[in-house]
C-alpha positions as CSV (number, residue, x, y, z in Angstrom):
1,M,74.4,93.3,77.1
2,P,70.8,93.4,78.3
3,L,69.2,96.9,78.6
4,L,67.0,98.0,81.3
5,E,63.5,99.2,80.8
6,E,62.6,102.5,82.4
7,T,59.8,100.9,84.3
8,T,62.2,98.5,86.0
9,L,64.0,101.2,88.0
10,P,63.0,101.7,91.7
11,Q,60.5,104.5,92.3
12,E,62.0,105.8,95.5
13,R,64.8,108.3,95.3
14,P,68.2,106.6,94.9
15,P,70.9,107.2,97.5
16,T,73.5,109.9,96.9
17,V,77.2,108.8,97.0
18,P,80.1,111.3,97.1
19,V,82.1,109.3,94.6
20,V,81.2,106.5,92.1
21,I,84.1,104.8,90.4
22,I,83.3,102.9,87.2
23,G,85.8,100.1,86.7
24,N,87.4,97.8,89.3
25,G,90.8,97.2,87.7
26,P,94.1,98.5,89.3
27,S,93.0,102.1,88.7
28,G,89.8,101.7,90.7
29,I,91.4,99.6,93.4
30,C,94.2,102.2,93.9
31,L,91.7,105.1,94.1
32,S,89.5,103.2,96.6
33,Y,92.6,102.7,98.8
34,L,93.4,106.4,98.8
35,L,89.7,107.5,99.3
36,S,89.5,105.1,102.3
37,G,91.7,107.4,104.3
38,H,95.1,106.0,103.4
39,K,97.5,108.9,103.0
40,P,101.1,108.9,101.8
41,Y,103.8,110.7,103.8
42,L,107.5,111.1,103.2
43,D,109.4,108.3,105.0
44,R,112.0,110.2,106.9
45,A,114.2,107.2,107.0
46,T,114.7,107.3,103.2
47,V,116.3,109.7,100.8
48,H,115.0,110.2,97.3
49,P,117.8,110.1,94.7
50,N,116.4,113.2,93.0
51,P,117.9,116.0,95.3
52,I,115.5,118.7,94.0
53,L,112.4,116.6,94.6
54,Y,113.8,115.5,98.0
55,R,114.2,119.1,99.1
56,K,110.6,119.9,98.1
57,L,109.4,116.9,100.0
58,Q,111.4,118.0,103.1
59,E,109.7,121.4,103.0
60,S,106.3,119.9,103.9
61,K,107.3,116.6,105.5
62,K,104.6,116.9,108.1
63,L,101.9,117.0,105.4
64,S,100.7,114.1,103.4
65,I,101.5,114.1,99.7
66,T,97.7,114.4,99.0
67,E,97.6,117.7,100.9
68,Q,100.6,119.2,99.0
69,D,100.8,121.2,95.7
70,M,100.9,118.6,92.9
71,E,102.1,121.1,90.4
72,Y,105.0,122.2,92.6
73,L,106.1,118.6,93.3
74,S,105.8,117.5,89.7
75,E,107.7,120.4,88.2
76,G,110.8,119.3,86.3
77,L,110.2,115.6,86.6
78,E,110.5,113.5,83.4
79,G,109.2,110.0,82.8
80,R,107.3,107.8,80.4
81,S,103.9,109.4,80.9
82,R,102.4,112.6,79.6
83,N,100.7,113.2,82.9
84,P,102.9,114.9,85.5
85,V,101.3,113.5,88.6
86,A,101.7,110.0,87.2
87,V,105.4,110.6,86.8
88,L,105.5,112.1,90.4
89,F,103.8,109.1,92.0
90,D,105.9,106.6,90.1
91,T,109.1,108.2,91.2
92,L,108.0,108.2,94.8
93,L,107.0,104.5,94.6
94,H,109.9,103.4,92.3
95,P,112.7,105.9,92.4
96,N,115.0,105.7,89.4
97,A,113.2,102.7,88.0
98,D,113.9,103.6,84.4
99,F,117.6,103.4,85.1
100,G,117.3,99.8,86.2
101,Y,117.5,100.5,90.0
102,E,115.2,98.9,92.5
103,F,115.2,101.5,95.3
104,P,112.5,101.2,98.0
105,P,109.6,103.7,98.0
106,V,110.2,106.9,99.9
107,L,106.6,106.9,101.2
108,Q,105.0,105.5,104.3
109,W,101.3,105.1,104.6
110,K,99.1,106.2,107.4
111,R,95.3,105.8,107.7
112,D,93.2,108.7,108.8
113,K,89.6,107.4,109.3
114,Q,88.4,110.9,109.7
115,Q,89.2,111.5,106.0
116,H,87.5,108.5,104.6
117,I,85.3,109.5,101.6
118,P,82.4,107.1,101.0
119,H,82.5,105.6,97.5
120,V,81.5,102.6,95.5
121,V,83.5,100.8,92.8
122,L,81.4,99.2,90.1
123,G,83.0,96.4,88.1
124,R,81.9,93.7,85.7
125,A,83.8,90.9,87.5
126,T,85.8,90.5,90.7
127,P,88.4,93.2,91.5
128,G,91.2,93.1,89.0
129,G,89.3,94.2,85.8
130,A,90.6,93.0,82.5
131,W,93.5,91.0,84.1
132,H,91.1,88.1,84.8
133,A,90.4,87.7,81.1
134,M,94.0,87.6,79.9
135,E,95.9,84.4,79.0
136,G,97.3,83.3,82.4
137,S,100.6,81.8,81.2
138,M,102.0,84.7,79.3
139,L,104.4,87.2,80.9
140,T,103.5,90.8,81.5
141,I,105.5,93.6,79.8
142,S,106.0,95.4,83.2
143,L,108.1,93.9,86.0
144,G,106.0,92.3,88.7
145,I,107.0,95.0,91.2
146,W,105.8,97.7,88.9
147,M,102.3,96.1,88.9
148,E,102.0,96.4,92.7
149,L,99.7,98.9,94.4
150,P,100.5,101.0,97.5
151,G,100.9,99.3,100.8
152,V,101.3,95.6,99.7
153,N,104.5,94.3,98.3
154,Y,103.9,92.2,95.2
155,R,106.6,89.6,96.1
156,D,105.0,89.1,99.5
157,L,101.9,87.8,97.8
158,T,103.7,85.7,95.2
159,N,106.2,83.9,97.5
160,G,109.0,86.1,96.2
161,K,109.1,84.4,92.8
162,R,111.9,85.4,90.4
163,R,112.2,83.5,87.2
164,D,115.9,84.3,86.7
165,V,118.5,86.8,87.6
166,T,117.5,89.4,85.0
167,S,113.7,89.0,84.7
168,D,111.0,89.6,87.3
169,R,108.0,89.7,85.0
170,A,104.7,88.2,86.1
171,T,101.9,86.2,84.5
172,P,98.4,87.7,84.3
173,E,97.2,84.9,86.5
174,E,99.6,86.1,89.3
175,I,98.6,89.7,88.8
176,S,94.9,89.1,88.9
177,S,95.3,87.0,92.1
178,Y,97.4,89.8,93.6
179,Y,94.7,92.4,92.9
180,R,91.9,90.2,94.4
181,N,94.0,89.6,97.5
182,Y,95.0,93.3,97.8
183,V,91.3,94.3,98.1
184,K,90.8,91.8,100.9
185,L,94.1,92.6,102.8
186,K,93.3,96.3,102.8
187,G,89.7,95.8,103.8
188,L,88.2,97.5,100.8
189,Q,85.6,94.9,100.0
190,K,82.7,97.0,101.3
191,N,83.4,99.6,98.6
192,F,83.2,97.1,95.7
193,I,80.1,95.9,94.0
194,D,81.0,93.1,91.6
195,N,79.3,91.9,88.5
196,T,77.7,95.3,87.8
197,Y,77.2,96.8,84.4
198,V,76.8,100.6,84.0
199,T,74.3,101.5,81.2
200,S,73.9,105.2,81.7
201,V,75.7,108.2,83.3
202,Q,73.7,111.4,83.1
203,K,74.1,114.8,84.6
204,L,71.4,116.1,86.9
205,C,71.0,119.4,88.6
206,R,69.8,120.7,91.9
207,G,68.8,124.1,93.2
208,Q,70.3,126.2,95.9
209,E,71.6,124.7,99.1
210,G,68.9,122.9,101.0
211,E,66.4,122.7,98.1
212,G,67.5,119.3,96.9
213,L,67.3,117.8,93.5
214,E,65.0,119.6,91.1
215,N,65.4,118.9,87.5
216,R,67.1,116.3,85.3
217,H,69.6,117.5,82.7
218,T,69.1,116.2,79.2
219,D,70.9,116.8,75.9
220,E,70.0,115.9,72.4
221,G,71.7,112.6,71.6
222,D,72.3,111.4,75.2
223,G,73.6,107.9,75.0
224,G,72.9,104.9,77.1
225,V,69.7,103.9,78.9
226,G,67.4,106.4,80.7
227,D,66.2,108.9,78.2
228,G,62.7,108.2,79.2
229,G,60.4,109.3,82.1
230,N,61.3,111.7,84.9
231,Q,60.7,109.3,87.7
232,G,60.8,110.9,91.2
233,F,61.3,114.4,89.8
234,E,59.0,117.3,89.5
235,G,59.0,120.2,87.1
236,N,60.1,120.5,83.5
237,R,63.5,119.4,82.3
238,V,65.9,122.3,82.0
239,E,69.6,122.6,81.3
240,C,71.6,122.2,84.5
241,I,73.8,125.2,85.3
242,D,76.2,125.1,88.2
243,K,75.8,128.4,89.9
244,G,78.2,127.5,92.7
245,G,75.5,127.2,95.5
246,G,73.9,123.9,94.6
247,G,76.3,122.2,92.2
248,T,75.6,119.2,90.0
249,L,74.8,115.6,90.5
250,W,75.2,112.5,88.3
251,E,72.8,109.7,87.9
252,V,74.4,106.3,87.4
253,R,72.2,103.5,86.3
254,G,72.8,99.9,85.4
255,Y,72.2,96.4,86.6
256,Q,73.9,93.8,88.8
257,Q,74.1,90.2,87.6
258,V,73.3,88.1,90.6
259,Q,72.9,84.8,88.7
260,S,73.7,83.7,85.2
261,D,70.3,85.0,84.0
262,T,69.1,87.4,86.7
263,H,69.7,91.1,86.4
264,V,68.9,93.5,89.2
265,P,68.7,97.1,88.2
266,F,70.1,99.9,90.3
267,S,70.3,103.7,90.2
268,L,72.6,106.0,92.2
269,F,73.2,109.7,92.5
270,A,76.8,110.7,92.7
271,E,78.4,114.0,93.4
272,N,81.5,112.9,91.5
273,V,82.0,110.1,88.9
274,V,85.4,108.6,88.0
275,V,85.6,106.7,84.8
276,A,88.3,104.0,85.1
277,T,87.1,101.4,82.5
278,G,90.4,100.9,80.7
279,A,90.8,100.3,77.0
280,A,90.0,96.6,76.4
281,D,86.3,96.9,75.6
282,S,86.2,97.2,71.8
283,P,88.8,95.8,69.4
284,V,89.8,98.0,66.6
285,H,88.6,96.7,63.2
286,L,90.4,97.0,59.9
287,G,87.3,98.0,58.0
288,A,88.2,95.4,55.3
289,E,85.7,93.6,53.2
290,G,84.7,90.3,54.8
291,E,85.9,91.1,58.3
292,D,82.7,89.9,59.7
293,L,83.1,86.4,58.3
294,P,83.1,83.6,61.0
295,F,86.8,82.8,60.6
296,V,88.0,86.3,61.4
297,F,88.6,87.1,65.1
298,H,89.9,90.0,67.2
299,S,91.1,88.3,70.3
300,I,94.1,86.1,71.0
301,S,91.9,84.0,73.2
302,D,90.1,82.7,70.1
303,L,93.4,81.3,68.9
304,G,94.0,79.6,72.2
305,F,90.5,78.1,72.1
306,A,91.0,76.8,68.6
307,I,94.3,75.1,69.6
308,S,92.9,73.6,72.8
309,R,89.9,72.2,70.8
310,R,92.4,70.8,68.2
311,K,90.8,72.8,65.4
312,L,94.3,73.8,64.4
313,D,97.4,71.7,64.0
314,M,100.6,71.6,61.9
315,N,98.6,70.3,58.9
316,S,96.2,73.2,58.9
317,D,96.3,76.1,56.5
318,P,98.3,79.1,57.9
319,V,96.8,81.4,60.5
320,L,96.8,85.0,59.4
321,I,97.9,87.4,62.2
322,V,97.5,91.1,61.6
323,G,99.3,93.7,63.7
324,A,102.8,94.7,64.8
325,G,102.1,95.2,68.6
326,L,102.6,92.9,71.5
327,S,99.2,91.2,71.2
328,A,100.1,90.2,67.7
329,A,103.6,89.0,68.9
330,D,101.9,87.0,71.6
331,A,99.7,85.3,69.0
332,V,102.7,84.5,66.9
333,L,104.4,82.9,69.9
334,C,101.3,81.0,70.7
335,A,100.8,79.6,67.2
336,C,104.5,78.9,66.6
337,G,104.7,77.2,69.9
338,S,102.0,74.8,68.7
339,N,103.7,74.2,65.3
340,I,101.0,76.1,63.5
341,R,102.0,78.0,60.3
342,V,101.7,81.7,60.5
343,L,101.4,84.6,58.0
344,H,102.1,87.8,59.8
345,V,100.9,91.0,58.2
346,F,101.7,94.6,59.3
347,R,101.7,98.0,57.7
348,K,104.9,99.4,59.2
349,S,108.4,98.6,57.9
350,V,110.6,96.5,60.1
351,D,112.9,99.5,60.5
352,N,110.2,101.8,61.8
353,P,111.4,103.3,65.0
354,D,107.9,103.3,66.4
355,L,107.8,99.5,66.6
356,I,107.3,98.6,70.3
357,F,110.1,95.9,70.0
358,K,112.7,98.7,69.6
359,Q,111.8,100.0,73.0
360,L,112.2,96.8,74.9
361,P,115.5,95.6,76.3
362,K,116.6,92.3,74.9
363,T,117.6,90.8,78.2
364,L,114.2,91.3,79.7
365,Y,112.1,90.5,76.7
366,P,113.9,87.8,74.7
367,E,110.7,86.2,73.3
368,Y,109.5,89.5,71.8
369,H,112.9,90.1,70.2
370,K,112.7,86.6,68.8
371,V,109.4,87.6,67.1
372,Y,111.0,90.8,65.9
373,N,113.9,88.9,64.4
374,M,111.5,86.7,62.5
375,M,109.6,89.8,61.3
376,S,112.8,91.2,60.0
377,T,114.4,88.1,58.4
378,Q,111.6,85.7,57.5
379,T,109.8,87.9,55.0
380,Y,107.9,86.9,51.9
381,T,110.2,87.3,49.0
382,N,108.1,86.2,46.0
383,V,106.8,89.2,44.1
384,A,103.3,89.0,42.7
385,P,102.5,90.5,39.3
386,S,102.6,94.2,39.3
387,C,99.4,96.2,39.2
388,S,98.9,98.7,36.4
389,E,96.8,101.0,38.5
390,D,97.6,103.0,41.6
391,R,97.8,101.3,45.0
392,P,94.4,101.4,46.7
393,Q,94.1,103.9,49.6
394,A,91.4,102.2,51.6
395,F,91.2,98.8,53.2
396,S,87.6,98.3,52.1
397,I,88.3,98.1,48.4
398,A,86.0,95.7,46.7
399,S,87.3,92.4,45.5
400,S,85.9,93.0,42.0
401,V,88.0,96.1,41.8
402,C,91.0,94.0,43.0
403,A,90.3,91.5,40.2
404,K,90.6,94.2,37.6
405,M,93.8,95.5,39.1
406,C,95.5,92.1,39.4
407,P,93.6,89.6,37.2
408,K,95.9,86.7,38.3
409,P,96.9,87.3,41.9
410,Q,99.4,84.8,43.1
411,F,98.0,82.1,45.4
412,A,100.2,80.7,48.1
413,A,99.2,77.8,50.3
414,G,101.0,75.2,52.2
415,N,104.5,75.5,53.7
416,M,105.8,79.1,53.3
417,A,109.3,78.2,54.6
418,G,110.7,78.1,51.1
419,T,110.2,81.8,50.6
420,A,111.7,82.9,53.9
421,S,115.1,82.9,55.4
422,V,115.9,80.3,57.9
423,G,114.7,81.2,61.5
424,L,113.6,79.7,64.7
425,F,110.1,78.9,63.3
426,P,110.5,78.0,59.7
427,D,106.7,77.9,59.2
428,Y,106.5,81.6,59.9
429,T,106.4,84.3,57.2
430,S,106.1,88.1,57.6
431,F,104.6,90.6,55.3
432,P,105.9,94.0,56.3
433,E,104.3,97.1,54.6
434,H,101.3,95.1,53.7
435,C,97.6,95.5,54.5
436,V,94.5,93.3,54.2
437,V,92.3,94.2,51.3
438,S,89.6,91.6,51.8
439,F,88.6,88.2,53.4
440,Q,86.6,85.8,51.2
441,S,84.1,83.2,52.2
442,D,86.2,80.5,50.7
443,M,88.8,81.1,53.5
444,T,91.2,83.2,51.4
445,C,92.5,86.6,52.1
446,L,93.9,89.2,49.7
447,L,96.9,91.2,50.8
448,Q,98.1,94.5,49.3
449,G,101.8,95.1,49.2
450,N,104.0,97.5,47.2
451,D,102.2,97.6,43.9
452,S,101.1,94.0,44.2
453,L,98.3,91.8,45.4
454,K,98.7,88.4,46.9
455,A,96.0,85.9,47.8
456,F,96.4,83.1,50.5
457,K,94.4,80.3,51.8
458,I,94.1,80.5,55.6
459,S,92.5,78.6,58.4
460,M,91.6,81.6,60.5
461,A,92.5,85.3,60.9
462,L,93.4,87.3,64.0
463,V,93.1,91.0,63.7
464,L,95.1,92.4,66.6
465,I,95.6,96.1,65.9
466,G,94.5,97.5,69.3
467,T,91.5,98.2,71.3
468,N,89.3,101.3,72.0
469,P,87.3,102.1,75.1
470,N,83.5,101.6,75.0
471,L,82.0,104.7,76.7
472,F,78.4,104.1,75.4
473,F,77.0,105.0,78.8
474,L,78.2,108.6,78.4
475,K,76.6,111.3,76.2
476,G,77.7,110.8,72.6
477,N,80.0,107.9,73.7
478,G,82.1,110.5,75.6
479,Q,83.5,111.9,72.4
480,Y,83.0,115.5,73.6
481,L,85.5,114.7,76.4
482,G,88.4,114.0,74.0
483,Q,91.4,116.2,73.3
484,D,89.9,116.4,69.8
485,P,86.1,116.4,70.3
486,T,85.5,115.8,66.7
487,K,87.0,112.3,66.9
488,P,86.1,109.2,69.0
489,I,88.0,108.6,72.2
490,S,91.2,106.6,71.7
491,C,93.7,105.8,74.4
492,T,96.6,106.4,72.1
493,Q,95.4,108.9,69.5
494,N,92.7,110.9,71.3
495,P,92.6,110.4,75.1
496,I,90.2,112.2,77.4
497,D,91.3,115.8,78.0
498,I,91.8,116.3,81.8
499,H,93.3,118.8,84.1
500,P,96.9,117.7,84.5
501,Y,96.9,117.7,88.3
502,T,93.4,116.8,89.3
503,Y,92.4,114.4,86.4
504,E,89.0,116.2,86.2
505,C,87.6,116.3,82.7
506,T,88.2,119.8,81.2
507,N,84.8,119.7,79.5
508,E,82.8,118.2,82.4
509,P,83.3,119.3,86.0
510,G,82.6,116.6,88.5
511,L,83.6,113.9,86.0
512,F,87.1,112.4,86.3
513,A,89.0,109.9,84.2
514,M,92.1,107.9,84.8
515,G,94.2,105.0,83.5
516,P,94.4,104.2,79.7
517,L,91.5,106.6,79.0
518,V,94.0,109.5,79.7
519,G,97.0,107.8,78.1
520,D,98.4,105.9,81.1
521,N,98.5,102.4,79.7
522,F,100.9,100.9,82.3
523,V,100.0,100.1,85.9
524,R,103.1,102.0,86.9
525,F,101.6,105.3,85.8
526,L,97.8,104.8,86.2
527,K,98.3,105.0,90.0
528,G,99.1,108.7,89.5
529,G,95.5,109.2,88.6
530,A,94.4,107.9,92.0
531,L,96.8,110.4,93.7
532,G,95.6,113.4,91.6
533,I,91.9,112.6,92.1
534,A,92.1,111.8,95.8
535,S,94.1,115.0,96.4
536,C,91.6,117.1,94.5
537,L,88.5,115.6,96.3
538,L,90.1,115.8,99.8
539,K,91.0,119.4,99.3
540,R,87.5,120.3,98.0
541,L,85.8,118.6,100.9
542,K,88.1,120.2,103.4
543,K,87.4,123.6,101.9
544,K,83.6,123.0,102.2
545,G,83.9,121.6,105.7
546,K,82.5,118.3,104.6
547,L,85.2,115.8,105.4
548,I,83.7,112.5,106.1
549,S,84.1,111.1,109.7
550,N,83.2,107.5,109.1
551,G,80.7,105.2,107.4
552,G,80.3,102.1,105.4
553,N,78.9,101.8,101.9
554,N,75.4,100.3,101.8
555,F,74.3,102.0,98.6
556,I,73.2,99.0,96.6
């Protein structure tokens, strides 16, 4: 990613925007819809199956949901999200979905142009975010109707496709097309700036009302671009303290790619910043020796590329796939579907209740249960010589140490079917409770099992053990925003700590987060972040008497 020089930024004062949203996936799209004046009301022609929630909705039926008390409405609801507003919005859009019902939403949408909040949505590609980069022929985990956004029926844009009686899952290609069309149908294009890369988000401060921007806030260790000159500002740099009268501003900097090799820098001031960048930026690494070798990859797309270029076939050495999640399962299906031999390594036991396959109904996800069946039955049964020393505790153990532990590790190459039970793909072998010790330049990998080491010749390795967000544009990579500030942000282990009903970061007023960054990894639930943030901002503006009457977005 090219970085901007300080001198390339415009000298005039950048425009000030009430809200800047970083990320144009479904999170950013949904929030843009709500900030554009679209407000949800109880549809009086419907009855919610939850009688307690329905009674609460009836109490304030003349008010939009965004104007009501999120904590009161969310109280007592249960669902598959840790965020109460996410559960609330999901049950309003898809009542009793977890019980297999397909009830219509109990909401009707009305637009109030007098409550439009000007905002910009910055995204690296066209609206849809990471969905454009996914393999288009695979099926989503969620049902297609769960992927839809408010106001536009998913089936209406996909010709009402249903693959069979029990399954209504979609392909990423269909979903990415739906999101692009959604933005056009709802007239949101003016809010979206495509092909933009944010390189720095920094807090500024301003004085009392009417005095304007005074000083730029800096902290030791600020990340991203823009730690240089104080362009357009006077006075010394001081710590910004919000005293209630002036408040804080954010400076958002980056560049827009207008051609393949042309980058136009931009700088914006924002009263509020929403981080909705998702979790797919940085693949998690094992930390094993040799993981940087050219035959080790961290994306399933690299496997598809090798197959399409005919670099792999049934006569190739096996592909090593590391991981026990859905991405790893997709890679197994992709390889086995092309008759490519697979060695599948994962640290958990096949009986571990945390395996994602145990949470998926067989009727809806037969292909994943097929992979799980192979993981359970087609295991490597040959036992390598026992090690005389203790099992290594770290992945990065050196190969020389391994050689001392197991001077003659067993090499296995060629067809592995003889060591596995008969299954749907005989050239697949699983290695439960194993980890990768090292990759070697001669295309071999060393696996650590229960008191044994095994070495295998492979054609390529795919390490698919999850992804982490890349928040390099925030101070300290945003780590101070986490529930545990001593650890990096992780969407599963250490999400950003937010207020449960507003999605505002507890450690940074004026900065909001939503989607996978706060633990909502499914589209069904990330929409709740849009509801919470929109409700919060609308109430604050109304309280200050600053509701926006109209206006387009001509900020960049």
